N, CA, C and O atoms as a CHARMM CRD file, in Angstrom:
* protein
*
  316
    1    1 MET  N     -7.94300   7.95300  55.38400 PROA 1      0.00000
    2    1 MET  CA    -7.64500   9.12000  54.60500 PROA 1      0.00000
    3    1 MET  C     -7.43200  10.32600  55.51300 PROA 1      0.00000
    4    1 MET  O     -6.65800  11.22800  55.19200 PROA 1      0.00000
    5    2 ALA  N     -8.12700  10.33200  56.64700 PROA 2      0.00000
    6    2 ALA  CA    -7.96800  11.45900  57.56500 PROA 2      0.00000
    7    2 ALA  C     -6.54900  11.50400  58.13300 PROA 2      0.00000
    8    2 ALA  O     -5.97500  12.58200  58.28800 PROA 2      0.00000
    9    3 ILE  N     -5.98300  10.33700  58.44100 PROA 3      0.00000
   10    3 ILE  CA    -4.61400  10.26900  58.97500 PROA 3      0.00000
   11    3 ILE  C     -3.62500  10.74300  57.91300 PROA 3      0.00000
   12    3 ILE  O     -2.67900  11.47000  58.21800 PROA 3      0.00000
   13    4 ILE  N     -3.84600  10.33100  56.67700 PROA 4      0.00000
   14    4 ILE  CA    -2.96500  10.73800  55.58100 PROA 4      0.00000
   15    4 ILE  C     -3.00100  12.25600  55.40800 PROA 4      0.00000
   16    4 ILE  O     -1.96300  12.88900  55.21700 PROA 4      0.00000
   17    5 ALA  N     -4.20000  12.83500  55.47500 PROA 5      0.00000
   18    5 ALA  CA    -4.32600  14.28600  55.32700 PROA 5      0.00000
   19    5 ALA  C     -3.71600  15.02400  56.51700 PROA 5      0.00000
   20    5 ALA  O     -3.05200  16.04600  56.34300 PROA 5      0.00000
   21    6 LYS  N     -3.94200  14.50400  57.73100 PROA 6      0.00000
   22    6 LYS  CA    -3.44100  15.18000  58.93600 PROA 6      0.00000
   23    6 LYS  C     -1.91500  15.24700  58.95800 PROA 6      0.00000
   24    6 LYS  O     -1.34200  16.28000  59.30400 PROA 6      0.00000
   25    7 PHE  N     -1.26100  14.15100  58.59200 PROA 7      0.00000
   26    7 PHE  CA     0.19500  14.08400  58.66300 PROA 7      0.00000
   27    7 PHE  C      0.86900  14.38800  57.31800 PROA 7      0.00000
   28    7 PHE  O      2.08000  14.21900  57.18000 PROA 7      0.00000
   29    8 ASP  N      0.09200  14.83400  56.33400 PROA 8      0.00000
   30    8 ASP  CA     0.59900  15.17700  55.00700 PROA 8      0.00000
   31    8 ASP  C      1.41500  14.03100  54.39400 PROA 8      0.00000
   32    8 ASP  O      2.52000  14.23600  53.89100 PROA 8      0.00000
   33    9 LEU  N      0.84600  12.82700  54.44900 PROA 9      0.00000
   34    9 LEU  CA     1.49900  11.63600  53.91000 PROA 9      0.00000
   35    9 LEU  C      1.12200  11.44500  52.43900 PROA 9      0.00000
   36    9 LEU  O      0.16200  12.04000  51.95000 PROA 9      0.00000
   37   10 GLU  N      1.89100  10.60800  51.74600 PROA 10     0.00000
   38   10 GLU  CA     1.56600  10.24900  50.36400 PROA 10     0.00000
   39   10 GLU  C      0.94800   8.86500  50.36100 PROA 10     0.00000
   40   10 GLU  O      1.29500   8.02200  51.18800 PROA 10     0.00000
   41   11 THR  N      0.03400   8.62900  49.43400 PROA 11     0.00000
   42   11 THR  CA    -0.63900   7.34200  49.35100 PROA 11     0.00000
   43   11 THR  C     -0.82100   6.94800  47.89000 PROA 11     0.00000
   44   11 THR  O     -0.71300   7.78100  46.99000 PROA 11     0.00000
   45   12 THR  N     -1.09600   5.68400  47.67300 PROA 12     0.00000
   46   12 THR  CA    -1.37700   5.16100  46.34400 PROA 12     0.00000
   47   12 THR  C     -2.72000   4.45400  46.38800 PROA 12     0.00000
   48   12 THR  O     -3.00700   3.71200  47.32800 PROA 12     0.00000
   49   13 GLN  N     -3.53500   4.68100  45.38400 PROA 13     0.00000
   50   13 GLN  CA    -4.84000   4.04000  45.30700 PROA 13     0.00000
   51   13 GLN  C     -4.77700   2.91300  44.29100 PROA 13     0.00000
   52   13 GLN  O     -4.19300   3.06600  43.21800 PROA 13     0.00000
   53   14 ILE  N     -5.37400   1.78800  44.62800 PROA 14     0.00000
   54   14 ILE  CA    -5.40500   0.63200  43.73200 PROA 14     0.00000
   55   14 ILE  C     -6.85700   0.31300  43.40700 PROA 14     0.00000
   56   14 ILE  O     -7.69300   0.21600  44.30600 PROA 14     0.00000
   57   15 ASP  N     -7.15300   0.15300  42.13600 PROA 15     0.00000
   58   15 ASP  CA    -8.50000  -0.17300  41.69400 PROA 15     0.00000
   59   15 ASP  C     -8.65500  -1.68900  41.67800 PROA 15     0.00000
   60   15 ASP  O     -8.30900  -2.33100  40.68600 PROA 15     0.00000
   61   16 THR  N     -9.16300  -2.26500  42.74800 PROA 16     0.00000
   62   16 THR  CA    -9.23200  -3.72000  42.85700 PROA 16     0.00000
   63   16 THR  C    -10.36300  -4.32200  42.04200 PROA 16     0.00000
   64   16 THR  O    -10.33500  -5.52100  41.76300 PROA 16     0.00000
   65   17 VAL  N    -11.35300  -3.54000  41.65100 PROA 17     0.00000
   66   17 VAL  CA   -12.43600  -4.07700  40.83400 PROA 17     0.00000
   67   17 VAL  C    -11.92500  -4.40100  39.43400 PROA 17     0.00000
   68   17 VAL  O    -12.23100  -5.46500  38.89600 PROA 17     0.00000
   69   18 ASN  N    -11.15900  -3.50600  38.84700 PROA 18     0.00000
   70   18 ASN  CA   -10.66700  -3.71600  37.48600 PROA 18     0.00000
   71   18 ASN  C     -9.43100  -4.59500  37.41700 PROA 18     0.00000
   72   18 ASN  O     -9.01900  -4.98200  36.32400 PROA 18     0.00000
   73   19 ILE  N     -8.83700  -4.91600  38.54100 PROA 19     0.00000
   74   19 ILE  CA    -7.63100  -5.73400  38.52400 PROA 19     0.00000
   75   19 ILE  C     -7.92000  -7.15600  38.03000 PROA 19     0.00000
   76   19 ILE  O     -7.02300  -7.82500  37.51700 PROA 19     0.00000
   77   20 PHE  N     -9.15600  -7.61600  38.18100 PROA 20     0.00000
   78   20 PHE  CA    -9.51700  -8.96900  37.76400 PROA 20     0.00000
   79   20 PHE  C     -9.42600  -9.17000  36.25700 PROA 20     0.00000
   80   20 PHE  O     -9.17000 -10.28800  35.81000 PROA 20     0.00000
   81   21 VAL  N     -9.62600  -8.13400  35.47000 PROA 21     0.00000
   82   21 VAL  CA    -9.71500  -8.29600  34.02100 PROA 21     0.00000
   83   21 VAL  C     -8.35800  -8.43300  33.33700 PROA 21     0.00000
   84   21 VAL  O     -8.31300  -8.57600  32.11500 PROA 21     0.00000
   85   22 TYR  N     -7.26900  -8.39600  34.06800 PROA 22     0.00000
   86   22 TYR  CA    -5.93700  -8.46500  33.47700 PROA 22     0.00000
   87   22 TYR  C     -5.35900  -9.87900  33.43700 PROA 22     0.00000
   88   22 TYR  O     -4.29400 -10.07800  32.85200 PROA 22     0.00000
   89   23 TYR  N     -6.00700 -10.84200  34.02300 PROA 23     0.00000
   90   23 TYR  CA    -5.43000 -12.18200  34.13900 PROA 23     0.00000
   91   23 TYR  C     -6.00900 -13.12800  33.10300 PROA 23     0.00000
   92   23 TYR  O     -7.21100 -13.12900  32.83700 PROA 23     0.00000
   93   24 ASN  N     -5.12500 -13.93500  32.52000 PROA 24     0.00000
   94   24 ASN  CA    -5.56800 -14.97200  31.59100 PROA 24     0.00000
   95   24 ASN  C     -6.21800 -16.09500  32.38200 PROA 24     0.00000
   96   24 ASN  O     -5.78300 -16.42800  33.48400 PROA 24     0.00000
   97   25 LEU  N     -7.25200 -16.66700  31.81300 PROA 25     0.00000
   98   25 LEU  CA    -7.93900 -17.77300  32.48000 PROA 25     0.00000
   99   25 LEU  C     -7.11200 -19.04700  32.38600 PROA 25     0.00000
  100   25 LEU  O     -6.44100 -19.28600  31.38300 PROA 25     0.00000
  101   26 ASP  N     -7.16200 -19.86000  33.42800 PROA 26     0.00000
  102   26 ASP  CA    -6.42200 -21.12000  33.42700 PROA 26     0.00000
  103   26 ASP  C     -7.29700 -22.29100  32.98000 PROA 26     0.00000
  104   26 ASP  O     -6.81100 -23.41500  32.85700 PROA 26     0.00000
  105   27 LYS  N     -8.57300 -22.03600  32.73800 PROA 27     0.00000
  106   27 LYS  CA    -9.50800 -23.04400  32.23000 PROA 27     0.00000
  107   27 LYS  C    -10.34400 -22.40600  31.13200 PROA 27     0.00000
  108   27 LYS  O    -10.45100 -21.18200  31.05500 PROA 27     0.00000
  109   28 VAL  N    -10.93300 -23.23800  30.28500 PROA 28     0.00000
  110   28 VAL  CA   -11.80200 -22.74000  29.22500 PROA 28     0.00000
  111   28 VAL  C    -13.15600 -22.37400  29.83800 PROA 28     0.00000
  112   28 VAL  O    -13.77600 -23.18600  30.52400 PROA 28     0.00000
  113   29 VAL  N    -13.60800 -21.13300  29.58000 PROA 29     0.00000
  114   29 VAL  CA   -14.87400 -20.65300  30.12400 PROA 29     0.00000
  115   29 VAL  C    -15.69400 -20.05500  28.98900 PROA 29     0.00000
  116   29 VAL  O    -15.19500 -19.24200  28.21100 PROA 29     0.00000
  117   30 TYR  N    -16.96200 -20.46800  28.90000 PROA 30     0.00000
  118   30 TYR  CA   -17.89000 -19.93000  27.92000 PROA 30     0.00000
  119   30 TYR  C    -19.01000 -19.20500  28.65500 PROA 30     0.00000
  120   30 TYR  O    -19.42300 -19.61900  29.73900 PROA 30     0.00000
  121   31 ILE  N    -19.50500 -18.10600  28.05100 PROA 31     0.00000
  122   31 ILE  CA   -20.63800 -17.38800  28.62700 PROA 31     0.00000
  123   31 ILE  C    -21.68700 -17.15800  27.54700 PROA 31     0.00000
  124   31 ILE  O    -21.36400 -17.05600  26.36400 PROA 31     0.00000
  125   32 LYS  N    -22.94900 -17.08000  27.97100 PROA 32     0.00000
  126   32 LYS  CA   -24.03600 -16.74500  27.05500 PROA 32     0.00000
  127   32 LYS  C    -24.11000 -15.23500  26.93000 PROA 32     0.00000
  128   32 LYS  O    -23.79600 -14.50500  27.87000 PROA 32     0.00000
  129   33 LEU  N    -24.52700 -14.77500  25.76000 PROA 33     0.00000
  130   33 LEU  CA   -24.70700 -13.34400  25.55700 PROA 33     0.00000
  131   33 LEU  C    -25.86300 -12.84500  26.41400 PROA 33     0.00000
  132   33 LEU  O    -26.85900 -13.54900  26.58200 PROA 33     0.00000
  133   34 PRO  N    -25.73700 -11.63200  26.95800 PROA 34     0.00000
  134   34 PRO  CA   -26.83300 -11.07900  27.74900 PROA 34     0.00000
  135   34 PRO  C    -28.05700 -10.79000  26.87900 PROA 34     0.00000
  136   34 PRO  O    -27.92900 -10.64500  25.66300 PROA 34     0.00000
  137   35 PRO  N    -29.24300 -10.70500  27.49200 PROA 35     0.00000
  138   35 PRO  CA   -30.44500 -10.38700  26.71200 PROA 35     0.00000
  139   35 PRO  C    -30.28800  -9.06100  25.97600 PROA 35     0.00000
  140   35 PRO  O    -29.76400  -8.09100  26.52500 PROA 35     0.00000
  141   36 GLY  N    -30.74400  -9.03100  24.73700 PROA 36     0.00000
  142   36 GLY  CA   -30.65600  -7.81000  23.94500 PROA 36     0.00000
  143   36 GLY  C    -29.48600  -7.80100  22.97800 PROA 36     0.00000
  144   36 GLY  O    -29.50100  -7.04400  22.00700 PROA 36     0.00000
  145   37 PHE  N    -28.47400  -8.62100  23.21700 PROA 37     0.00000
  146   37 PHE  CA   -27.31400  -8.68200  22.33000 PROA 37     0.00000
  147   37 PHE  C    -27.48100  -9.73500  21.25400 PROA 37     0.00000
  148   37 PHE  O    -26.79800  -9.69400  20.23100 PROA 37     0.00000
  149   38 ASN  N    -28.37200 -10.66600  21.47200 PROA 38     0.00000
  150   38 ASN  CA   -28.58100 -11.76100  20.54000 PROA 38     0.00000
  151   38 ASN  C    -29.78000 -11.44400  19.65600 PROA 38     0.00000
  152   38 ASN  O    -30.92100 -11.48600  20.11400 PROA 38     0.00000
  153   39 LYS  N    -29.52100 -11.12500  18.38200 PROA 39     0.00000
  154   39 LYS  CA   -30.59200 -10.72400  17.47200 PROA 39     0.00000
  155   39 LYS  C    -31.30500 -11.92800  16.85200 PROA 39     0.00000
  156   39 LYS  O    -32.49100 -11.84400  16.53000 PROA 39     0.00000
  157   40 GLY  N    -30.60100 -13.03400  16.68300 PROA 40     0.00000
  158   40 GLY  CA   -31.19100 -14.20800  16.04100 PROA 40     0.00000
  159   40 GLY  C    -31.91000 -15.10100  17.03900 PROA 40     0.00000
  160   40 GLY  O    -31.95900 -14.81400  18.23500 PROA 40     0.00000
  161   41 LYS  N    -32.46500 -16.18800  16.52300 PROA 41     0.00000
  162   41 LYS  CA   -33.16900 -17.13800  17.38600 PROA 41     0.00000
  163   41 LYS  C    -32.22100 -18.14600  18.01400 PROA 41     0.00000
  164   41 LYS  O    -32.59300 -18.85100  18.95200 PROA 41     0.00000
  165   42 ILE  N    -30.99200 -18.21900  17.50000 PROA 42     0.00000
  166   42 ILE  CA   -30.01400 -19.17400  18.02300 PROA 42     0.00000
  167   42 ILE  C    -29.23100 -18.49600  19.15500 PROA 42     0.00000
  168   42 ILE  O    -28.68900 -17.40600  18.97100 PROA 42     0.00000
  169   43 ASP  N    -29.17300 -19.14000  20.31800 PROA 43     0.00000
  170   43 ASP  CA   -28.37900 -18.60200  21.42000 PROA 43     0.00000
  171   43 ASP  C    -26.90300 -18.76800  21.10300 PROA 43     0.00000
  172   43 ASP  O    -26.45400 -19.85400  20.73700 PROA 43     0.00000
  173   44 LYS  N    -26.15700 -17.69000  21.24500 PROA 44     0.00000
  174   44 LYS  CA   -24.72600 -17.73300  20.99000 PROA 44     0.00000
  175   44 LYS  C    -23.97400 -17.69700  22.31500 PROA 44     0.00000
  176   44 LYS  O    -24.45200 -17.14600  23.30600 PROA 44     0.00000
  177   45 VAL  N    -22.79500 -18.29300  22.30800 PROA 45     0.00000
  178   45 VAL  CA   -21.92700 -18.26100  23.47900 PROA 45     0.00000
  179   45 VAL  C    -20.58800 -17.67400  23.07500 PROA 45     0.00000
  180   45 VAL  O    -20.19600 -17.73700  21.91000 PROA 45     0.00000
  181   46 LEU  N    -19.89300 -17.10500  24.04200 PROA 46     0.00000
  182   46 LEU  CA   -18.57500 -16.53700  23.81000 PROA 46     0.00000
  183   46 LEU  C    -17.56200 -17.24000  24.68200 PROA 46     0.00000
  184   46 LEU  O    -17.86100 -17.61000  25.81700 PROA 46     0.00000
  185   47 ARG  N    -16.36000 -17.42700  24.15500 PROA 47     0.00000
  186   47 ARG  CA   -15.27600 -17.98800  24.95500 PROA 47     0.00000
  187   47 ARG  C    -14.48000 -16.82600  25.53200 PROA 47     0.00000
  188   47 ARG  O    -14.02200 -15.94900  24.79900 PROA 47     0.00000
  189   48 LEU  N    -14.32100 -16.82800  26.83900 PROA 48     0.00000
  190   48 LEU  CA   -13.55900 -15.77700  27.49300 PROA 48     0.00000
  191   48 LEU  C    -12.07200 -16.06700  27.39500 PROA 48     0.00000
  192   48 LEU  O    -11.64300 -17.20700  27.57700 PROA 48     0.00000
  193   49 LYS  N    -11.28800 -15.04100  27.10800 PROA 49     0.00000
  194   49 LYS  CA    -9.83000 -15.17500  27.08900 PROA 49     0.00000
  195   49 LYS  C     -9.20800 -14.60200  28.35200 PROA 49     0.00000
  196   49 LYS  O     -8.12900 -15.02700  28.76500 PROA 49     0.00000
  197   50 LYS  N     -9.88600 -13.63700  28.96700 PROA 50     0.00000
  198   50 LYS  CA    -9.39200 -12.98700  30.17500 PROA 50     0.00000
  199   50 LYS  C    -10.42500 -13.15300  31.28000 PROA 50     0.00000
  200   50 LYS  O    -11.60200 -13.40200  31.01900 PROA 50     0.00000
  201   51 ALA  N     -9.97200 -13.01400  32.50100 PROA 51     0.00000
  202   51 ALA  CA   -10.88000 -13.06800  33.63500 PROA 51     0.00000
  203   51 ALA  C    -11.84200 -11.88600  33.55700 PROA 51     0.00000
  204   51 ALA  O    -11.54100 -10.86600  32.93600 PROA 51     0.00000
  205   52 LEU  N    -12.97400 -12.03200  34.18000 PROA 52     0.00000
  206   52 LEU  CA   -14.02800 -11.04100  34.13000 PROA 52     0.00000
  207   52 LEU  C    -14.52500 -10.79300  35.54000 PROA 52     0.00000
  208   52 LEU  O    -14.63400 -11.72600  36.33500 PROA 52     0.00000
  209   53 TYR  N    -14.83200  -9.52600  35.86100 PROA 53     0.00000
  210   53 TYR  CA   -15.37500  -9.22000  37.17900 PROA 53     0.00000
  211   53 TYR  C    -16.68800  -9.96800  37.35400 PROA 53     0.00000
  212   53 TYR  O    -17.54600  -9.93600  36.47100 PROA 53     0.00000
  213   54 GLY  N    -16.84600 -10.63400  38.47400 PROA 54     0.00000
  214   54 GLY  CA   -18.04400 -11.41500  38.73300 PROA 54     0.00000
  215   54 GLY  C    -17.86300 -12.89500  38.41200 PROA 54     0.00000
  216   54 GLY  O    -18.68800 -13.71900  38.80600 PROA 54     0.00000
  217   55 LEU  N    -16.80400 -13.23300  37.70900 PROA 55     0.00000
  218   55 LEU  CA   -16.51600 -14.62800  37.40100 PROA 55     0.00000
  219   55 LEU  C    -15.95700 -15.29900  38.64400 PROA 55     0.00000
  220   55 LEU  O    -15.13900 -14.70700  39.34900 PROA 55     0.00000
  221   56 GLN  N    -16.37500 -16.50300  38.91900 PROA 56     0.00000
  222   56 GLN  CA   -15.98900 -17.18600  40.14600 PROA 56     0.00000
  223   56 GLN  C    -14.47400 -17.38600  40.26600 PROA 56     0.00000
  224   56 GLN  O    -13.94600 -17.36800  41.37800 PROA 56     0.00000
  225   57 ARG  N    -13.77300 -17.57400  39.16100 PROA 57     0.00000
  226   57 ARG  CA   -12.33800 -17.84700  39.19400 PROA 57     0.00000
  227   57 ARG  C    -11.48600 -16.58700  39.31900 PROA 57     0.00000
  228   57 ARG  O    -10.30600 -16.68300  39.65600 PROA 57     0.00000
  229   58 SER  N    -12.04900 -15.41300  39.05700 PROA 58     0.00000
  230   58 SER  CA   -11.26800 -14.17500  39.04100 PROA 58     0.00000
  231   58 SER  C    -10.53100 -13.89400  40.35400 PROA 58     0.00000
  232   58 SER  O     -9.33600 -13.60300  40.31100 PROA 58     0.00000
  233   59 PRO  N    -11.18500 -13.96700  41.51900 PROA 59     0.00000
  234   59 PRO  CA   -10.44500 -13.71200  42.76100 PROA 59     0.00000
  235   59 PRO  C     -9.33300 -14.72800  43.00500 PROA 59     0.00000
  236   59 PRO  O     -8.28500 -14.37200  43.54300 PROA 59     0.00000
  237   60 LEU  N     -9.54300 -15.98300  42.62000 PROA 60     0.00000
  238   60 LEU  CA    -8.52000 -17.01100  42.79500 PROA 60     0.00000
  239   60 LEU  C     -7.29200 -16.70500  41.94000 PROA 60     0.00000
  240   60 LEU  O     -6.16000 -16.83200  42.40900 PROA 60     0.00000
  241   61 LEU  N     -7.51100 -16.30300  40.69000 PROA 61     0.00000
  242   61 LEU  CA    -6.39500 -15.95900  39.81700 PROA 61     0.00000
  243   61 LEU  C     -5.63400 -14.76200  40.36100 PROA 61     0.00000
  244   61 LEU  O     -4.40400 -14.73500  40.31600 PROA 61     0.00000
  245   62 TRP  N     -6.35600 -13.76800  40.87700 PROA 62     0.00000
  246   62 TRP  CA    -5.71900 -12.59300  41.45400 PROA 62     0.00000
  247   62 TRP  C     -4.89600 -12.97800  42.67700 PROA 62     0.00000
  248   62 TRP  O     -3.77300 -12.50400  42.84400 PROA 62     0.00000
  249   63 GLN  N     -5.44900 -13.83700  43.53400 PROA 63     0.00000
  250   63 GLN  CA    -4.73800 -14.26600  44.74300 PROA 63     0.00000
  251   63 GLN  C     -3.47200 -15.03900  44.39000 PROA 63     0.00000
  252   63 GLN  O     -2.43300 -14.83700  45.01800 PROA 63     0.00000
  253   64 LYS  N     -3.54300 -15.91800  43.39800 PROA 64     0.00000
  254   64 LYS  CA    -2.35800 -16.67300  42.97500 PROA 64     0.00000
  255   64 LYS  C     -1.26400 -15.72900  42.46500 PROA 64     0.00000
  256   64 LYS  O     -0.08700 -15.90400  42.77900 PROA 64     0.00000
  257   65 ASN  N     -1.66500 -14.73100  41.67700 PROA 65     0.00000
  258   65 ASN  CA    -0.69900 -13.78400  41.14200 PROA 65     0.00000
  259   65 ASN  C     -0.09400 -12.93200  42.24800 PROA 65     0.00000
  260   65 ASN  O      1.11200 -12.68700  42.24700 PROA 65     0.00000
  261   66 LEU  N     -0.90800 -12.48000  43.18600 PROA 66     0.00000
  262   66 LEU  CA    -0.41900 -11.67700  44.30200 PROA 66     0.00000
  263   66 LEU  C      0.55100 -12.47700  45.16500 PROA 66     0.00000
  264   66 LEU  O      1.61400 -11.97400  45.52700 PROA 66     0.00000
  265   67 THR  N      0.20000 -13.70600  45.49500 PROA 67     0.00000
  266   67 THR  CA     1.06200 -14.56300  46.30500 PROA 67     0.00000
  267   67 THR  C      2.38700 -14.80900  45.60800 PROA 67     0.00000
  268   67 THR  O      3.44100 -14.74900  46.24100 PROA 67     0.00000
  269   68 SER  N      2.34600 -15.08700  44.30700 PROA 68     0.00000
  270   68 SER  CA     3.56700 -15.31900  43.53400 PROA 68     0.00000
  271   68 SER  C      4.45700 -14.07200  43.53200 PROA 68     0.00000
  272   68 SER  O      5.67200 -14.17000  43.70400 PROA 68     0.00000
  273   69 SER  N      3.85100 -12.91300  43.33800 PROA 69     0.00000
  274   69 SER  CA     4.62300 -11.66300  43.31200 PROA 69     0.00000
  275   69 SER  C      5.26000 -11.36900  44.66500 PROA 69     0.00000
  276   69 SER  O      6.41500 -10.94600  44.72800 PROA 69     0.00000
  277   70 LEU  N      4.51800 -11.58900  45.74500 PROA 70     0.00000
  278   70 LEU  CA     5.06300 -11.33900  47.07800 PROA 70     0.00000
  279   70 LEU  C      6.17300 -12.32700  47.42200 PROA 70     0.00000
  280   70 LEU  O      7.14400 -11.95500  48.07900 PROA 70     0.00000
  281   71 ASN  N      6.04400 -13.58300  46.98700 PROA 71     0.00000
  282   71 ASN  CA     7.10400 -14.57300  47.21000 PROA 71     0.00000
  283   71 ASN  C      8.38300 -14.18800  46.46700 PROA 71     0.00000
  284   71 ASN  O      9.48300 -14.38200  46.98300 PROA 71     0.00000
  285   72 LYS  N      8.24000 -13.64400  45.25900 PROA 72     0.00000
  286   72 LYS  CA     9.41000 -13.20400  44.48700 PROA 72     0.00000
  287   72 LYS  C     10.11900 -12.02900  45.16400 PROA 72     0.00000
  288   72 LYS  O     11.32900 -11.85500  45.01400 PROA 72     0.00000
  289   73 LEU  N      9.36300 -11.23200  45.90400 PROA 73     0.00000
  290   73 LEU  CA     9.95000 -10.09000  46.63200 PROA 73     0.00000
  291   73 LEU  C     10.59700 -10.51200  47.95100 PROA 73     0.00000
  292   73 LEU  O     11.22500  -9.69600  48.62600 PROA 73     0.00000
  293   74 GLY  N     10.44400 -11.78700  48.31700 PROA 74     0.00000
  294   74 GLY  CA    11.07900 -12.28600  49.52300 PROA 74     0.00000
  295   74 GLY  C     10.15200 -12.48700  50.70300 PROA 74     0.00000
  296   74 GLY  O     10.60700 -12.89100  51.77300 PROA 74     0.00000
  297   75 PHE  N      8.86800 -12.21900  50.54300 PROA 75     0.00000
  298   75 PHE  CA     7.93000 -12.44900  51.62000 PROA 75     0.00000
  299   75 PHE  C      7.64500 -13.93700  51.74900 PROA 75     0.00000
  300   75 PHE  O      7.66800 -14.66200  50.75400 PROA 75     0.00000
  301   76 LYS  N      7.37800 -14.39500  52.95600 PROA 76     0.00000
  302   76 LYS  CA     7.07700 -15.79400  53.22600 PROA 76     0.00000
  303   76 LYS  C      5.63400 -15.93400  53.70200 PROA 76     0.00000
  304   76 LYS  O      5.09800 -15.04600  54.36500 PROA 76     0.00000
  305   77 GLU  N      5.01200 -17.06300  53.35500 PROA 77     0.00000
  306   77 GLU  CA     3.64200 -17.34300  53.81400 PROA 77     0.00000
  307   77 GLU  C      3.69300 -17.80600  55.26600 PROA 77     0.00000
  308   77 GLU  O      4.61200 -18.51000  55.68400 PROA 77     0.00000
  309   78 VAL  N      2.69100 -17.39500  56.01400 PROA 78     0.00000
  310   78 VAL  CA     2.57900 -17.82700  57.41200 PROA 78     0.00000
  311   78 VAL  C      1.76700 -19.12500  57.42500 PROA 78     0.00000
  312   78 VAL  O      0.64000 -19.15900  56.93000 PROA 78     0.00000
  313   79 PRO  N      2.34200 -20.19200  57.99300 PROA 79     0.00000
  314   79 PRO  CA     1.60500 -21.48100  57.98400 PROA 79     0.00000
  315   79 PRO  C      0.42900 -21.47800  58.92300 PROA 79     0.00000
  316   79 PRO  O     -0.28100 -22.47900  59.02600 PROA 79     0.00000
């Protein structure tokens, strides 16, 4: 940021934490409700439709999407 300020450059900021929540999951994933949300004695589960921060598959989905987008722009992977 110091270099950008010194040379009066323009920059773009990307929120990488929230980027995970935009991708559809490629597998069926269920999660249990956190403590305090379940009022009854029966434990309920939810099916996720989108990736979630902290989910193990989220970074993989983001990487696949990024790689696909860069390939469409003409970039090549280094073997």
